[in-house]
MMTF fields as JSON, N, C-alpha, C and O atoms, coordinates in Angstrom:
{
  "mmtfVersion": "1.0.0",
  "mmtfProducer": "UNKNOWN",
  "numBonds": 283,
  "numAtoms": 284,
  "numGroups": 71,
  "numChains": 1,
  "numModels": 1,
  "chainsPerModel": [1],
  "groupsPerChain": [71],
  "chainIdList": ["A"],
  "bondAtomList": [4, 2, 8, 6, 12, 10, 16, 14, 20, 18, 24, 22, 28, 26, 32, 30, 36, 34, 40, 38, 44, 42, 48, 46, 52, 50, 56, 54, 60, 58, 64, 62, 68, 66, 72, 70, 76, 74, 80, 78, 84, 82, 88, 86, 92, 90, 96, 94, 100, 98, 104, 102, 108, 106, 112, 110, 116, 114, 120, 118, 124, 122, 128, 126, 132, 130, 136, 134, 140, 138, 144, 142, 148, 146, 152, 150, 156, 154, 160, 158, 164, 162, 168, 166, 172, 170, 176, 174, 180, 178, 184, 182, 188, 186, 192, 190, 196, 194, 200, 198, 204, 202, 208, 206, 212, 210, 216, 214, 220, 218, 224, 222, 228, 226, 232, 230, 236, 234, 240, 238, 244, 242, 248, 246, 252, 250, 256, 254, 260, 258, 264, 262, 268, 266, 272, 270, 276, 274, 280, 278],
  "bondOrderList": [1, 1, 1, 1, 1, 1, 1, 1, 1, 1, 1, 1, 1, 1, 1, 1, 1, 1, 1, 1, 1, 1, 1, 1, 1, 1, 1, 1, 1, 1, 1, 1, 1, 1, 1, 1, 1, 1, 1, 1, 1, 1, 1, 1, 1, 1, 1, 1, 1, 1, 1, 1, 1, 1, 1, 1, 1, 1, 1, 1, 1, 1, 1, 1, 1, 1, 1, 1, 1, 1],
  "groupList": [{"groupName": "MET", "atomNameList": ["N", "CA", "C", "O"], "elementList": ["N", "C", "C", "O"], "formalChargeList": [0, 0, 0, 0], "bondAtomList": [1, 0, 2, 1, 3, 2], "bondOrderList": [1, 1, 2], "singleLetterCode": "M", "chemCompType": "L-PEPTIDE LINKING"}, {"groupName": "ALA", "atomNameList": ["N", "CA", "C", "O"], "elementList": ["N", "C", "C", "O"], "formalChargeList": [0, 0, 0, 0], "bondAtomList": [1, 0, 2, 1, 3, 2], "bondOrderList": [1, 1, 2], "singleLetterCode": "A", "chemCompType": "L-PEPTIDE LINKING"}, {"groupName": "LYS", "atomNameList": ["N", "CA", "C", "O"], "elementList": ["N", "C", "C", "O"], "formalChargeList": [0, 0, 0, 0], "bondAtomList": [1, 0, 2, 1, 3, 2], "bondOrderList": [1, 1, 2], "singleLetterCode": "K", "chemCompType": "L-PEPTIDE LINKING"}, {"groupName": "GLN", "atomNameList": ["N", "CA", "C", "O"], "elementList": ["N", "C", "C", "O"], "formalChargeList": [0, 0, 0, 0], "bondAtomList": [1, 0, 2, 1, 3, 2], "bondOrderList": [1, 1, 2], "singleLetterCode": "Q", "chemCompType": "L-PEPTIDE LINKING"}, {"groupName": "LEU", "atomNameList": ["N", "CA", "C", "O"], "elementList": ["N", "C", "C", "O"], "formalChargeList": [0, 0, 0, 0], "bondAtomList": [1, 0, 2, 1, 3, 2], "bondOrderList": [1, 1, 2], "singleLetterCode": "L", "chemCompType": "L-PEPTIDE LINKING"}, {"groupName": "ARG", "atomNameList": ["N", "CA", "C", "O"], "elementList": ["N", "C", "C", "O"], "formalChargeList": [0, 0, 0, 0], "bondAtomList": [1, 0, 2, 1, 3, 2], "bondOrderList": [1, 1, 2], "singleLetterCode": "R", "chemCompType": "L-PEPTIDE LINKING"}, {"groupName": "PHE", "atomNameList": ["N", "CA", "C", "O"], "elementList": ["N", "C", "C", "O"], "formalChargeList": [0, 0, 0, 0], "bondAtomList": [1, 0, 2, 1, 3, 2], "bondOrderList": [1, 1, 2], "singleLetterCode": "F", "chemCompType": "L-PEPTIDE LINKING"}, {"groupName": "GLU", "atomNameList": ["N", "CA", "C", "O"], "elementList": ["N", "C", "C", "O"], "formalChargeList": [0, 0, 0, 0], "bondAtomList": [1, 0, 2, 1, 3, 2], "bondOrderList": [1, 1, 2], "singleLetterCode": "E", "chemCompType": "L-PEPTIDE LINKING"}, {"groupName": "PRO", "atomNameList": ["N", "CA", "C", "O"], "elementList": ["N", "C", "C", "O"], "formalChargeList": [0, 0, 0, 0], "bondAtomList": [1, 0, 2, 1, 3, 2], "bondOrderList": [1, 1, 2], "singleLetterCode": "P", "chemCompType": "L-PEPTIDE LINKING"}, {"groupName": "VAL", "atomNameList": ["N", "CA", "C", "O"], "elementList": ["N", "C", "C", "O"], "formalChargeList": [0, 0, 0, 0], "bondAtomList": [1, 0, 2, 1, 3, 2], "bondOrderList": [1, 1, 2], "singleLetterCode": "V", "chemCompType": "L-PEPTIDE LINKING"}, {"groupName": "GLY", "atomNameList": ["N", "CA", "C", "O"], "elementList": ["N", "C", "C", "O"], "formalChargeList": [0, 0, 0, 0], "bondAtomList": [1, 0, 2, 1, 3, 2], "bondOrderList": [1, 1, 2], "singleLetterCode": "G", "chemCompType": "PEPTIDE LINKING"}, {"groupName": "ILE", "atomNameList": ["N", "CA", "C", "O"], "elementList": ["N", "C", "C", "O"], "formalChargeList": [0, 0, 0, 0], "bondAtomList": [1, 0, 2, 1, 3, 2], "bondOrderList": [1, 1, 2], "singleLetterCode": "I", "chemCompType": "L-PEPTIDE LINKING"}, {"groupName": "SER", "atomNameList": ["N", "CA", "C", "O"], "elementList": ["N", "C", "C", "O"], "formalChargeList": [0, 0, 0, 0], "bondAtomList": [1, 0, 2, 1, 3, 2], "bondOrderList": [1, 1, 2], "singleLetterCode": "S", "chemCompType": "L-PEPTIDE LINKING"}, {"groupName": "CYS", "atomNameList": ["N", "CA", "C", "O"], "elementList": ["N", "C", "C", "O"], "formalChargeList": [0, 0, 0, 0], "bondAtomList": [1, 0, 2, 1, 3, 2], "bondOrderList": [1, 1, 2], "singleLetterCode": "C", "chemCompType": "L-PEPTIDE LINKING"}, {"groupName": "THR", "atomNameList": ["N", "CA", "C", "O"], "elementList": ["N", "C", "C", "O"], "formalChargeList": [0, 0, 0, 0], "bondAtomList": [1, 0, 2, 1, 3, 2], "bondOrderList": [1, 1, 2], "singleLetterCode": "T", "chemCompType": "L-PEPTIDE LINKING"}, {"groupName": "TRP", "atomNameList": ["N", "CA", "C", "O"], "elementList": ["N", "C", "C", "O"], "formalChargeList": [0, 0, 0, 0], "bondAtomList": [1, 0, 2, 1, 3, 2], "bondOrderList": [1, 1, 2], "singleLetterCode": "W", "chemCompType": "L-PEPTIDE LINKING"}, {"groupName": "HIS", "atomNameList": ["N", "CA", "C", "O"], "elementList": ["N", "C", "C", "O"], "formalChargeList": [0, 0, 0, 0], "bondAtomList": [1, 0, 2, 1, 3, 2], "bondOrderList": [1, 1, 2], "singleLetterCode": "H", "chemCompType": "L-PEPTIDE LINKING"}],
  "groupTypeList": [0, 1, 1, 2, 3, 2, 4, 5, 1, 6, 4, 7, 8, 7, 2, 9, 4, 5, 4, 3, 7, 0, 4, 3, 1, 10, 7, 11, 12, 7, 10, 7, 13, 5, 7, 1, 4, 2, 5, 0, 0, 4, 3, 10, 4, 1, 5, 3, 3, 1, 5, 5, 5, 10, 12, 14, 10, 15, 12, 6, 10, 16, 15, 6, 1, 2, 16, 1, 3, 10, 4],
  "groupIdList": [1, 2, 3, 4, 5, 6, 7, 8, 9, 10, 11, 12, 13, 14, 15, 16, 17, 18, 19, 20, 21, 22, 23, 24, 25, 26, 27, 28, 29, 30, 31, 32, 33, 34, 35, 36, 37, 38, 39, 40, 41, 42, 43, 44, 45, 46, 47, 48, 49, 50, 51, 52, 53, 54, 55, 56, 57, 58, 59, 60, 61, 62, 63, 64, 65, 66, 67, 68, 69, 70, 71],
  "secStructList": [7, 2, 2, 2, 2, 2, 2, 2, 6, 6, 7, 7, 2, 2, 2, 2, 2, 2, 2, 2, 2, 2, 2, 2, 2, 6, 1, 1, 7, 2, 2, 2, 2, 2, 2, 2, 2, 2, 2, 2, 2, 2, 2, 2, 2, 2, 2, 2, 2, 2, 2, 2, 2, 2, 2, 2, 2, 2, 2, 2, 2, 2, 2, 2, 2, 2, 2, 7, 6, 6, 7],
  "xCoordList": [0.812, 0.0, 0.858, 0.54, 1.928, 2.783, 3.455, 3.643, 3.817, 4.468, 3.523, 3.954, 2.234, 1.264, 1.169, 1.132, 1.128, 1.015, 2.256, 2.145, 3.43, 4.654, 4.68, 5.067, 4.275, 4.276, 3.242, 3.471, 2.12, 1.092, 1.572, 1.05, 2.542, 3.077, 3.757, 3.936, 4.136, 4.822, 3.853, 4.29, 2.557, 1.586, 1.407, 1.283, 1.397, 1.185, -0.313, -0.899, -0.938, -2.401, -2.957, -4.012, -2.256, -2.791, -2.788, -3.685, -1.786, -1.748, -2.819, -3.421, -3.059, -4.106, -5.467, -6.302, -5.701, -6.974, -7.165, -8.261, -6.098, -6.168, -6.504, -7.319, -5.875, -6.178, -7.63, -8.299, -8.121, -9.499, -10.468, -11.473, -10.161, -11.004, -11.013, -12.062, -9.833, -9.734, -10.508, -11.143, -10.458, -11.17, -12.677, -13.398, -13.154, -14.59, -15.083, -16.236, -14.223, -14.608, -14.554, -15.02, -13.988, -13.904, -12.709, -12.646, -11.762, -10.583, -9.614, -8.897, -9.592, -8.722, -9.539, -10.579, -9.051, -9.738, -9.212, -8.226, -9.872, -9.429, -8.028, -7.214, -7.75, -6.428, -5.331, -4.258, -5.612, -4.637, -4.405, -3.279, -5.476, -5.356, -4.494, -3.618, -4.741, -3.959, -2.484, -1.616, -2.21, -0.822, -0.137, 1.035, -0.861, -0.297, 0.016, 1.05, -0.872, -0.635, 0.587, 1.409, 0.704, 1.874, 3.159, 4.153, 3.124, 4.295, 4.685, 5.868, 3.685, 3.955, 4.582, 5.501, 4.081, 4.63, 6.08, 6.937, 6.348, 7.706, 8.668, 9.826, 8.218, 9.077, 9.408, 10.543, 8.444, 8.684, 9.66, 10.528, 9.517, 10.433, 11.841, 12.809, 11.965, 13.283, 13.946, 15.152, 13.158, 13.713, 14.234, 15.303, 13.47, 13.891, 15.179, 16.089, 15.263, 16.462, 17.663, 18.776, 17.462, 18.561, 19.057, 20.261, 18.129, 18.539, 19.324, 20.318, 18.881, 19.572, 20.994, 21.941, 21.135, 22.465, 23.355, 24.529, 22.806, 23.583, 24.026, 25.143, 23.171, 23.525, 24.613, 25.479, 24.6, 25.648, 26.981, 28.023, 26.962, 28.193, 28.762, 29.976, 27.896, 28.354, 28.922, 29.93, 28.278, 28.75, 30.157, 31.023, 30.383, 31.712, 32.718, 33.823, 32.349, 33.257, 33.598, 34.74, 32.61, 32.82, 33.752, 34.687, 33.484, 34.326, 35.759, 36.709, 35.908, 37.227, 38.003, 39.185, 37.332, 38.011, 38.421, 39.457, 37.63, 37.901, 39.019, 39.826, 39.067, 39.98, 41.199, 42.11, 41.249, 42.35, 43.384, 44.127, 43.45, 44.392, 45.852, 46.747, 46.081, 47.45, 47.96, 49.119, 47.116, 47.53, 48.431, 48.855],
  "yCoordList": [-1.194, 0.0, 1.263, 2.225, 1.271, 2.455, 2.747, 3.91, 1.707, 1.91, 2.621, 3.481, 2.262, 2.922, 4.406, 5.241, 4.737, 6.13, 6.908, 8.062, 6.311, 6.998, 7.262, 8.348, 6.288, 6.47, 7.505, 8.255, 7.547, 8.534, 9.959, 10.89, 10.139, 11.474, 12.054, 13.269, 11.21, 11.676, 12.128, 12.61, 11.981, 12.404, 13.916, 14.501, 14.528, 15.971, 16.212, 15.702, 16.984, 17.154, 17.64, 17.176, 18.57, 19.087, 18.006, 17.968, 17.134, 16.049, 15.01, 14.457, 14.742, 13.788, 14.322, 13.569, 15.611, 16.208, 16.122, 15.83, 16.376, 16.28, 14.855, 14.653, 13.867, 12.472, 12.146, 11.45, 12.651, 12.411, 13.011, 12.392, 14.207, 14.843, 14.026, 13.826, 13.556, 12.755, 11.452, 10.993, 10.857, 9.605, 9.842, 9.059, 10.902, 11.198, 11.558, 11.288, 12.165, 12.537, 11.344, 11.428, 10.239, 9.045, 9.043, 8.222, 9.945, 10.025, 8.88, 8.439, 8.397, 7.277, 6.267, 6.598, 5.033, 3.987, 3.954, 4.618, 3.18, 3.053, 2.455, 2.878, 1.487, 0.851, 1.827, 1.841, 2.647, 3.663, 4.681, 5.129, 5.043, 5.991, 5.395, 6.07, 4.145, 3.464, 3.403, 3.651, 3.074, 2.987, 4.358, 4.456, 5.399, 6.748, 7.15, 7.763, 6.807, 7.113, 6.361, 6.927, 5.098, 4.311, 4.926, 5.041, 5.318, 5.911, 7.224, 7.49, 8.04, 9.301, 9.057, 9.771, 8.044, 7.748, 7.281, 7.703, 6.414, 5.9, 6.983, 6.988, 7.896, 9.002, 9.91, 10.369, 10.171, 10.991, 10.326, 10.984, 9.018, 8.268, 8.291, 8.459, 8.126, 8.151, 9.52, 9.601, 10.604, 11.948, 12.144, 12.718, 11.661, 11.815, 11.031, 11.535, 9.82, 9.009, 9.629, 9.558, 10.236, 10.895, 12.098, 12.345, 12.843, 13.983, 13.5, 14.115, 12.403, 11.869, 11.449, 11.767, 10.738, 10.284, 11.477, 11.494, 12.462, 13.634, 14.432, 14.95, 14.535, 15.346, 14.679, 15.371, 13.354, 12.694, 12.795, 12.951, 12.707, 12.846, 14.245, 14.411, 15.262, 16.637, 16.875, 17.565, 16.307, 16.509, 15.957, 16.609, 14.766, 14.185, 14.997, 15.255, 15.405, 16.19, 17.523, 17.978, 18.139, 19.404, 19.192, 19.963, 18.145, 17.849, 17.572, 18.075, 16.767, 16.389, 17.623, 17.775, 18.496, 19.705, 20.608, 21.269, 20.641, 21.516, 20.98, 21.757, 19.653, 19.066, 18.383, 18.019, 18.2, 17.445, 18.353, 17.892, 19.592, 20.502, 20.156, 20.384, 19.614, 19.296, 17.945, 17.602, 17.174, 15.838, 15.88, 14.834],
  "zCoordList": [0.0, 0.0, 0.0, -0.699, 0.765, 0.852, -0.487, -0.845, -1.224, -2.519, -3.488, -4.256, -3.454, -4.334, -4.005, -4.908, -2.719, -2.325, -2.729, -3.143, -2.619, -3.007, -4.502, -4.932, -5.295, -6.743, -7.173, -8.121, -6.488, -6.839, -6.613, -7.226, -5.758, -5.498, -6.738, -6.828, -7.691, -8.893, -9.988, -11.033, -9.767, -10.768, -10.713, -9.637, -11.872, -11.96, -12.155, -13.11, -11.26, -11.287, -12.629, -13.064, -13.287, -14.557, -15.643, -16.485, -15.625, -16.617, -16.321, -17.241, -15.044, -14.666, -15.078, -15.58, -14.873, -15.28, -16.787, -17.265, -17.532, -19.0, -19.431, -20.331, -18.789, -19.111, -18.788, -19.553, -17.652, -17.257, -18.278, -18.626, -18.75, -19.768, -21.054, -21.667, -21.457, -22.685, -22.539, -23.489, -21.354, -21.092, -21.158, -21.776, -20.536, -20.54, -21.932, -22.268, -22.748, -24.113, -25.059, -26.195, -24.597, -25.433, -26.37, -27.285, -26.159, -27.019, -26.742, -27.64, -25.5, -25.127, -24.332, -23.764, -24.301, -23.541, -22.103, -21.782, -21.245, -19.858, -19.782, -18.962, -20.623, -20.645, -21.022, -20.419, -22.032, -22.444, -21.341, -21.122, -20.649, -19.541, -18.43, -17.889, -18.096, -17.067, -17.433, -16.597, -18.684, -19.135, -19.089, -18.725, -19.455, -19.412, -17.969, -17.704, -17.044, -15.632, -15.113, -14.392, -15.475, -15.058, -15.592, -14.876, -16.857, -17.49, -16.799, -16.587, -16.452, -15.77, -14.393, -13.991, -13.671, -12.346, -12.461, -11.684, -13.426, -13.595, -14.052, -13.634, -14.896, -15.327, -14.15, -14.024, -13.299, -12.118, -11.169, -10.596, -11.004, -10.153, -10.727, -9.986, -12.035, -12.684, -12.527, -12.292, -12.657, -12.471, -11.054, -10.851, -10.073, -8.683, -8.429, -7.771, -8.939, -8.733, -9.427, -8.906, -10.592, -11.298, -10.499, -10.421, -9.907, -9.079, -7.872, -7.487, -7.275, -6.104, -6.456, -5.736, -7.56, -7.98, -8.291, -7.921, -8.962, -9.335, -8.123, -8.093, -7.134, -5.973, -5.154, -4.619, -5.037, -4.258, -4.988, -4.351, -6.312, -7.072, -6.95, -6.825, -6.983, -6.86, -5.47, -5.319, -4.452, -3.083, -2.922, -2.339, -3.435, -3.321, -4.123, -3.646, -5.337, -6.163, -5.508, -5.566, -4.891, -4.192, -2.995, -2.779, -2.23, -1.064, -1.503, -0.902, -2.558, -3.036, -3.504, -3.196, -4.246, -4.736, -3.577, -3.644, -2.532, -1.416, -0.507, 0.004, -0.308, 0.682, 0.084, 0.826, -1.204, -1.784, -2.45, -3.317, -2.08, -2.71, -2.379, -3.193, -1.2, -0.803, -1.295, -1.058, -1.976, -2.433, -3.635, -4.126]
}
């Protein structure tokens, strides 16, 4: 249950509303809507993980540049 709630945090409200409108208008099917929501959640998760990886690399690089001058 907790994993579902965490993934839902990556949904952007304006995109979800647009998908809902398209679904109600009959432009897309329920399956297509579900797949689009899954894709949006996974893209948000991938962006967060990329930021995390990038920040740890920058922190180490910053520390190394600051403290390794005498090496």
